mmCIF file of the N, C-alpha and C atoms, coordinates in Angstrom:
data_MODEL
# 
_entry.id   MODEL 
# 
loop_
_atom_site.group_PDB 
_atom_site.id 
_atom_site.type_symbol 
_atom_site.label_atom_id 
_atom_site.label_alt_id 
_atom_site.label_comp_id 
_atom_site.label_asym_id 
_atom_site.label_entity_id 
_atom_site.label_seq_id 
_atom_site.pdbx_PDB_ins_code 
_atom_site.Cartn_x 
_atom_site.Cartn_y 
_atom_site.Cartn_z 
_atom_site.occupancy 
_atom_site.B_iso_or_equiv 
_atom_site.pdbx_formal_charge 
_atom_site.auth_seq_id 
_atom_site.auth_comp_id 
_atom_site.auth_asym_id 
_atom_site.auth_atom_id 
_atom_site.pdbx_PDB_model_num 
ATOM 1   N N  . MET A 1 1  ? -15.909 -12.415 17.812  1.00 0.00 ? 1  MET A N  1 
ATOM 2   C CA . MET A 1 1  ? -15.620 -12.845 16.456  1.00 0.00 ? 1  MET A CA 1 
ATOM 3   C C  . MET A 1 1  ? -15.141 -11.636 15.652  1.00 0.00 ? 1  MET A C  1 
ATOM 4   N N  . ALA A 1 2  ? -14.132 -11.872 14.831  1.00 0.00 ? 2  ALA A N  1 
ATOM 5   C CA . ALA A 1 2  ? -13.576 -10.801 14.000  1.00 0.00 ? 2  ALA A CA 1 
ATOM 6   C C  . ALA A 1 2  ? -14.534 -10.455 12.865  1.00 0.00 ? 2  ALA A C  1 
ATOM 7   N N  . PRO A 1 3  ? -14.553 -9.185  12.433  1.00 0.00 ? 3  PRO A N  1 
ATOM 8   C CA . PRO A 1 3  ? -15.400 -8.814  11.299  1.00 0.00 ? 3  PRO A CA 1 
ATOM 9   C C  . PRO A 1 3  ? -15.088 -9.674  10.076  1.00 0.00 ? 3  PRO A C  1 
ATOM 10  N N  . GLY A 1 4  ? -16.114 -10.189 9.457   1.00 0.00 ? 4  GLY A N  1 
ATOM 11  C CA . GLY A 1 4  ? -15.962 -11.012 8.269   1.00 0.00 ? 4  GLY A CA 1 
ATOM 12  C C  . GLY A 1 4  ? -15.617 -12.458 8.545   1.00 0.00 ? 4  GLY A C  1 
ATOM 13  N N  . ALA A 1 5  ? -15.508 -12.831 9.816   1.00 0.00 ? 5  ALA A N  1 
ATOM 14  C CA . ALA A 1 5  ? -15.105 -14.190 10.160  1.00 0.00 ? 5  ALA A CA 1 
ATOM 15  C C  . ALA A 1 5  ? -16.093 -15.236 9.652   1.00 0.00 ? 5  ALA A C  1 
ATOM 16  N N  . ASP A 1 6  ? -17.343 -14.874 9.487   1.00 0.00 ? 6  ASP A N  1 
ATOM 17  C CA . ASP A 1 6  ? -18.338 -15.835 9.021   1.00 0.00 ? 6  ASP A CA 1 
ATOM 18  C C  . ASP A 1 6  ? -18.612 -15.713 7.515   1.00 0.00 ? 6  ASP A C  1 
ATOM 19  N N  . ALA A 1 7  ? -17.804 -14.952 6.811   1.00 0.00 ? 7  ALA A N  1 
ATOM 20  C CA . ALA A 1 7  ? -17.996 -14.754 5.364   1.00 0.00 ? 7  ALA A CA 1 
ATOM 21  C C  . ALA A 1 7  ? -17.646 -16.032 4.605   1.00 0.00 ? 7  ALA A C  1 
ATOM 22  N N  . GLY A 1 8  ? -18.385 -16.306 3.543   1.00 0.00 ? 8  GLY A N  1 
ATOM 23  C CA . GLY A 1 8  ? -18.121 -17.482 2.727   1.00 0.00 ? 8  GLY A CA 1 
ATOM 24  C C  . GLY A 1 8  ? -16.949 -17.296 1.788   1.00 0.00 ? 8  GLY A C  1 
ATOM 25  N N  . THR A 1 9  ? -16.668 -16.059 1.414   1.00 0.00 ? 9  THR A N  1 
ATOM 26  C CA . THR A 1 9  ? -15.562 -15.754 0.506   1.00 0.00 ? 9  THR A CA 1 
ATOM 27  C C  . THR A 1 9  ? -14.732 -14.641 1.117   1.00 0.00 ? 9  THR A C  1 
ATOM 28  N N  . ARG A 1 10 ? -13.415 -14.821 1.095   1.00 0.00 ? 10 ARG A N  1 
ATOM 29  C CA . ARG A 1 10 ? -12.516 -13.821 1.654   1.00 0.00 ? 10 ARG A CA 1 
ATOM 30  C C  . ARG A 1 10 ? -11.387 -13.521 0.683   1.00 0.00 ? 10 ARG A C  1 
ATOM 31  N N  . VAL A 1 11 ? -10.935 -12.275 0.704   1.00 0.00 ? 11 VAL A N  1 
ATOM 32  C CA . VAL A 1 11 ? -9.780  -11.852 -0.082  1.00 0.00 ? 11 VAL A CA 1 
ATOM 33  C C  . VAL A 1 11 ? -8.698  -11.451 0.910   1.00 0.00 ? 11 VAL A C  1 
ATOM 34  N N  . HIS A 1 12 ? -7.543  -12.077 0.791   1.00 0.00 ? 12 HIS A N  1 
ATOM 35  C CA . HIS A 1 12 ? -6.431  -11.826 1.707   1.00 0.00 ? 12 HIS A CA 1 
ATOM 36  C C  . HIS A 1 12 ? -5.317  -11.105 0.965   1.00 0.00 ? 12 HIS A C  1 
ATOM 37  N N  . SER A 1 13 ? -4.786  -10.055 1.603   1.00 0.00 ? 13 SER A N  1 
ATOM 38  C CA . SER A 1 13 ? -3.675  -9.290  1.040   1.00 0.00 ? 13 SER A CA 1 
ATOM 39  C C  . SER A 1 13 ? -3.028  -8.501  2.170   1.00 0.00 ? 13 SER A C  1 
ATOM 40  N N  . THR A 1 14 ? -1.789  -8.113  1.986   1.00 0.00 ? 14 THR A N  1 
ATOM 41  C CA . THR A 1 14 ? -1.171  -7.238  2.979   1.00 0.00 ? 14 THR A CA 1 
ATOM 42  C C  . THR A 1 14 ? -1.674  -5.812  2.766   1.00 0.00 ? 14 THR A C  1 
ATOM 43  N N  . ALA A 1 15 ? -1.534  -4.987  3.760   1.00 0.00 ? 15 ALA A N  1 
ATOM 44  C CA . ALA A 1 15 ? -1.960  -3.589  3.649   1.00 0.00 ? 15 ALA A CA 1 
ATOM 45  C C  . ALA A 1 15 ? -1.141  -2.841  2.605   1.00 0.00 ? 15 ALA A C  1 
ATOM 46  N N  . LEU A 1 16 ? 0.145   -3.099  2.554   1.00 0.00 ? 16 LEU A N  1 
ATOM 47  C CA . LEU A 1 16 ? 0.995   -2.421  1.555   1.00 0.00 ? 16 LEU A CA 1 
ATOM 48  C C  . LEU A 1 16 ? 0.643   -2.857  0.143   1.00 0.00 ? 16 LEU A C  1 
ATOM 49  N N  . ASP A 1 17 ? 0.398   -4.158  -0.046  1.00 0.00 ? 17 ASP A N  1 
ATOM 50  C CA . ASP A 1 17 ? -0.003  -4.631  -1.368  1.00 0.00 ? 17 ASP A CA 1 
ATOM 51  C C  . ASP A 1 17 ? -1.367  -4.069  -1.760  1.00 0.00 ? 17 ASP A C  1 
ATOM 52  N N  . PHE A 1 18 ? -2.278  -3.938  -0.796  1.00 0.00 ? 18 PHE A N  1 
ATOM 53  C CA . PHE A 1 18 ? -3.611  -3.400  -1.079  1.00 0.00 ? 18 PHE A CA 1 
ATOM 54  C C  . PHE A 1 18 ? -3.519  -2.025  -1.742  1.00 0.00 ? 18 PHE A C  1 
ATOM 55  N N  . ILE A 1 19 ? -2.631  -1.193  -1.253  1.00 0.00 ? 19 ILE A N  1 
ATOM 56  C CA . ILE A 1 19 ? -2.480  0.150   -1.819  1.00 0.00 ? 19 ILE A CA 1 
ATOM 57  C C  . ILE A 1 19 ? -2.118  0.069   -3.305  1.00 0.00 ? 19 ILE A C  1 
ATOM 58  N N  . ALA A 1 20 ? -1.278  -0.873  -3.666  1.00 0.00 ? 20 ALA A N  1 
ATOM 59  C CA . ALA A 1 20 ? -0.846  -0.999  -5.059  1.00 0.00 ? 20 ALA A CA 1 
ATOM 60  C C  . ALA A 1 20 ? -1.939  -1.578  -5.953  1.00 0.00 ? 20 ALA A C  1 
ATOM 61  N N  . TRP A 1 21 ? -2.565  -2.667  -5.527  1.00 0.00 ? 21 TRP A N  1 
ATOM 62  C CA . TRP A 1 21 ? -3.532  -3.300  -6.430  1.00 0.00 ? 21 TRP A CA 1 
ATOM 63  C C  . TRP A 1 21 ? -4.904  -2.647  -6.394  1.00 0.00 ? 21 TRP A C  1 
ATOM 64  N N  . ALA A 1 22 ? -5.307  -2.081  -5.286  1.00 0.00 ? 22 ALA A N  1 
ATOM 65  C CA . ALA A 1 22 ? -6.640  -1.461  -5.209  1.00 0.00 ? 22 ALA A CA 1 
ATOM 66  C C  . ALA A 1 22 ? -6.698  -0.131  -5.955  1.00 0.00 ? 22 ALA A C  1 
ATOM 67  N N  . THR A 1 23 ? -5.552  0.413   -6.261  1.00 0.00 ? 23 THR A N  1 
ATOM 68  C CA . THR A 1 23 ? -5.487  1.631   -7.075  1.00 0.00 ? 23 THR A CA 1 
ATOM 69  C C  . THR A 1 23 ? -5.083  1.301   -8.511  1.00 0.00 ? 23 THR A C  1 
ATOM 70  N N  . THR A 1 24 ? -5.106  0.044   -8.835  1.00 0.00 ? 24 THR A N  1 
ATOM 71  C CA . THR A 1 24 ? -4.779  -0.538  -10.146 1.00 0.00 ? 24 THR A CA 1 
ATOM 72  C C  . THR A 1 24 ? -3.362  -0.246  -10.627 1.00 0.00 ? 24 THR A C  1 
ATOM 73  N N  . ARG A 1 25 ? -2.459  0.041   -9.717  1.00 0.00 ? 25 ARG A N  1 
ATOM 74  C CA . ARG A 1 25 ? -1.054  0.215   -10.109 1.00 0.00 ? 25 ARG A CA 1 
ATOM 75  C C  . ARG A 1 25 ? -0.405  -1.128  -10.413 1.00 0.00 ? 25 ARG A C  1 
ATOM 76  N N  . LYS A 1 26 ? -0.907  -2.172  -9.748  1.00 0.00 ? 26 LYS A N  1 
ATOM 77  C CA . LYS A 1 26 ? -0.419  -3.533  -9.960  1.00 0.00 ? 26 LYS A CA 1 
ATOM 78  C C  . LYS A 1 26 ? -1.628  -4.454  -10.043 1.00 0.00 ? 26 LYS A C  1 
ATOM 79  N N  . PRO A 1 27 ? -1.501  -5.580  -10.740 1.00 0.00 ? 27 PRO A N  1 
ATOM 80  C CA . PRO A 1 27 ? -2.631  -6.503  -10.858 1.00 0.00 ? 27 PRO A CA 1 
ATOM 81  C C  . PRO A 1 27 ? -2.942  -7.184  -9.520  1.00 0.00 ? 27 PRO A C  1 
ATOM 82  N N  . TRP A 1 28 ? -4.215  -7.212  -9.171  1.00 0.00 ? 28 TRP A N  1 
ATOM 83  C CA . TRP A 1 28 ? -4.612  -7.807  -7.897  1.00 0.00 ? 28 TRP A CA 1 
ATOM 84  C C  . TRP A 1 28 ? -4.271  -9.296  -7.845  1.00 0.00 ? 28 TRP A C  1 
ATOM 85  N N  . ARG A 1 29 ? -4.283  -9.978  -8.973  1.00 0.00 ? 29 ARG A N  1 
ATOM 86  C CA . ARG A 1 29 ? -4.025  -11.425 -8.990  1.00 0.00 ? 29 ARG A CA 1 
ATOM 87  C C  . ARG A 1 29 ? -2.626  -11.775 -8.468  1.00 0.00 ? 29 ARG A C  1 
ATOM 88  N N  . ASP A 1 30 ? -1.698  -10.847 -8.572  1.00 0.00 ? 30 ASP A N  1 
ATOM 89  C CA . ASP A 1 30 ? -0.338  -11.081 -8.076  1.00 0.00 ? 30 ASP A CA 1 
ATOM 90  C C  . ASP A 1 30 ? -0.204  -10.840 -6.578  1.00 0.00 ? 30 ASP A C  1 
ATOM 91  N N  . HIS A 1 31 ? -1.219  -10.235 -5.959  1.00 0.00 ? 31 HIS A N  1 
ATOM 92  C CA . HIS A 1 31 ? -1.079  -9.800  -4.566  1.00 0.00 ? 31 HIS A CA 1 
ATOM 93  C C  . HIS A 1 31 ? -2.211  -10.242 -3.646  1.00 0.00 ? 31 HIS A C  1 
ATOM 94  N N  . CYS A 1 32 ? -3.148  -11.027 -4.154  1.00 0.00 ? 32 CYS A N  1 
ATOM 95  C CA . CYS A 1 32 ? -4.292  -11.460 -3.352  1.00 0.00 ? 32 CYS A CA 1 
ATOM 96  C C  . CYS A 1 32 ? -4.430  -12.969 -3.359  1.00 0.00 ? 32 CYS A C  1 
ATOM 97  N N  . ARG A 1 33 ? -5.017  -13.461 -2.292  1.00 0.00 ? 33 ARG A N  1 
ATOM 98  C CA . ARG A 1 33 ? -5.380  -14.865 -2.200  1.00 0.00 ? 33 ARG A CA 1 
ATOM 99  C C  . ARG A 1 33 ? -6.859  -14.908 -1.860  1.00 0.00 ? 33 ARG A C  1 
ATOM 100 N N  . ILE A 1 34 ? -7.628  -15.622 -2.651  1.00 0.00 ? 34 ILE A N  1 
ATOM 101 C CA . ILE A 1 34 ? -9.072  -15.739 -2.433  1.00 0.00 ? 34 ILE A CA 1 
ATOM 102 C C  . ILE A 1 34 ? -9.343  -17.101 -1.831  1.00 0.00 ? 34 ILE A C  1 
ATOM 103 N N  . THR A 1 35 ? -10.118 -17.108 -0.749  1.00 0.00 ? 35 THR A N  1 
ATOM 104 C CA . THR A 1 35 ? -10.608 -18.363 -0.194  1.00 0.00 ? 35 THR A CA 1 
ATOM 105 C C  . THR A 1 35 ? -12.123 -18.346 -0.303  1.00 0.00 ? 35 THR A C  1 
ATOM 106 N N  . GLY A 1 36 ? -12.682 -19.484 -0.632  1.00 0.00 ? 36 GLY A N  1 
ATOM 107 C CA . GLY A 1 36 ? -14.128 -19.559 -0.827  1.00 0.00 ? 36 GLY A CA 1 
ATOM 108 C C  . GLY A 1 36 ? -14.457 -19.477 -2.306  1.00 0.00 ? 36 GLY A C  1 
ATOM 109 N N  . ASP A 1 37 ? -15.535 -18.774 -2.629  1.00 0.00 ? 37 ASP A N  1 
ATOM 110 C CA . ASP A 1 37 ? -16.058 -18.705 -3.984  1.00 0.00 ? 37 ASP A CA 1 
ATOM 111 C C  . ASP A 1 37 ? -15.328 -17.644 -4.802  1.00 0.00 ? 37 ASP A C  1 
ATOM 112 N N  . ALA A 1 38 ? -14.289 -18.076 -5.513  1.00 0.00 ? 38 ALA A N  1 
ATOM 113 C CA . ALA A 1 38 ? -13.499 -17.133 -6.320  1.00 0.00 ? 38 ALA A CA 1 
ATOM 114 C C  . ALA A 1 38 ? -14.327 -16.513 -7.431  1.00 0.00 ? 38 ALA A C  1 
ATOM 115 N N  . SER A 1 39 ? -15.333 -17.224 -7.929  1.00 0.00 ? 39 SER A N  1 
ATOM 116 C CA . SER A 1 39 ? -16.159 -16.669 -9.007  1.00 0.00 ? 39 SER A CA 1 
ATOM 117 C C  . SER A 1 39 ? -17.017 -15.509 -8.520  1.00 0.00 ? 39 SER A C  1 
ATOM 118 N N  . ALA A 1 40 ? -17.220 -15.398 -7.225  1.00 0.00 ? 40 ALA A N  1 
ATOM 119 C CA . ALA A 1 40 ? -17.938 -14.254 -6.663  1.00 0.00 ? 40 ALA A CA 1 
ATOM 120 C C  . ALA A 1 40 ? -17.001 -13.066 -6.440  1.00 0.00 ? 40 ALA A C  1 
ATOM 121 N N  . ALA A 1 41 ? -15.773 -13.339 -6.046  1.00 0.00 ? 41 ALA A N  1 
ATOM 122 C CA . ALA A 1 41 ? -14.820 -12.269 -5.732  1.00 0.00 ? 41 ALA A CA 1 
ATOM 123 C C  . ALA A 1 41 ? -14.156 -11.685 -6.979  1.00 0.00 ? 41 ALA A C  1 
ATOM 124 N N  . THR A 1 42 ? -13.912 -12.501 -7.977  1.00 0.00 ? 42 THR A N  1 
ATOM 125 C CA . THR A 1 42 ? -13.166 -12.065 -9.157  1.00 0.00 ? 42 THR A CA 1 
ATOM 126 C C  . THR A 1 42 ? -13.784 -10.868 -9.878  1.00 0.00 ? 42 THR A C  1 
ATOM 127 N N  . PRO A 1 43 ? -15.089 -10.870 -10.195 1.00 0.00 ? 43 PRO A N  1 
ATOM 128 C CA . PRO A 1 43 ? -15.645 -9.695  -10.879 1.00 0.00 ? 43 PRO A CA 1 
ATOM 129 C C  . PRO A 1 43 ? -15.527 -8.409  -10.058 1.00 0.00 ? 43 PRO A C  1 
ATOM 130 N N  . PHE A 1 44 ? -15.676 -8.533  -8.750  1.00 0.00 ? 44 PHE A N  1 
ATOM 131 C CA . PHE A 1 44 ? -15.536 -7.362  -7.891  1.00 0.00 ? 44 PHE A CA 1 
ATOM 132 C C  . PHE A 1 44 ? -14.102 -6.840  -7.931  1.00 0.00 ? 44 PHE A C  1 
ATOM 133 N N  . LEU A 1 45 ? -13.131 -7.724  -7.781  1.00 0.00 ? 45 LEU A N  1 
ATOM 134 C CA . LEU A 1 45 ? -11.733 -7.309  -7.791  1.00 0.00 ? 45 LEU A CA 1 
ATOM 135 C C  . LEU A 1 45 ? -11.315 -6.768  -9.149  1.00 0.00 ? 45 LEU A C  1 
ATOM 136 N N  . ASP A 1 46 ? -11.881 -7.323  -10.215 1.00 0.00 ? 46 ASP A N  1 
ATOM 137 C CA . ASP A 1 46 ? -11.562 -6.839  -11.558 1.00 0.00 ? 46 ASP A CA 1 
ATOM 138 C C  . ASP A 1 46 ? -11.990 -5.391  -11.776 1.00 0.00 ? 46 ASP A C  1 
ATOM 139 N N  . CYS A 1 47 ? -13.050 -4.957  -11.124 1.00 0.00 ? 47 CYS A N  1 
ATOM 140 C CA . CYS A 1 47 ? -13.540 -3.579  -11.359 1.00 0.00 ? 47 CYS A CA 1 
ATOM 141 C C  . CYS A 1 47 ? -13.171 -2.610  -10.221 1.00 0.00 ? 47 CYS A C  1 
ATOM 142 N N  . LEU A 1 48 ? -12.568 -3.093  -9.146  1.00 0.00 ? 48 LEU A N  1 
ATOM 143 C CA . LEU A 1 48 ? -12.206 -2.221  -8.038  1.00 0.00 ? 48 LEU A CA 1 
ATOM 144 C C  . LEU A 1 48 ? -11.074 -1.283  -8.453  1.00 0.00 ? 48 LEU A C  1 
ATOM 145 N N  . ASN A 1 49 ? -11.273 0.004   -8.216  1.00 0.00 ? 49 ASN A N  1 
ATOM 146 C CA . ASN A 1 49 ? -10.244 1.018   -8.492  1.00 0.00 ? 49 ASN A CA 1 
ATOM 147 C C  . ASN A 1 49 ? -10.483 2.176   -7.556  1.00 0.00 ? 49 ASN A C  1 
ATOM 148 N N  . ILE A 1 50 ? -9.778  2.173   -6.445  1.00 0.00 ? 50 ILE A N  1 
ATOM 149 C CA . ILE A 1 50 ? -9.933  3.223   -5.440  1.00 0.00 ? 50 ILE A CA 1 
ATOM 150 C C  . ILE A 1 50 ? -9.076  4.411   -5.856  1.00 0.00 ? 50 ILE A C  1 
ATOM 151 N N  . ILE A 1 51 ? -9.731  5.575   -5.976  1.00 0.00 ? 51 ILE A N  1 
ATOM 152 C CA . ILE A 1 51 ? -8.988  6.776   -6.373  1.00 0.00 ? 51 ILE A CA 1 
ATOM 153 C C  . ILE A 1 51 ? -9.034  7.817   -5.289  1.00 0.00 ? 51 ILE A C  1 
# 
């Protein structure tokens, strides 16, 4: 089984898009797809800023 395969909520994005939105250069909402409980993922994605 792949890592995270049994997770209830998943965030999908390409690797290139991840670099842009995870560093807050671009809004994550334009580059991610959430499956499962979006209300659980949204606050995390809103505050994520990898430097």
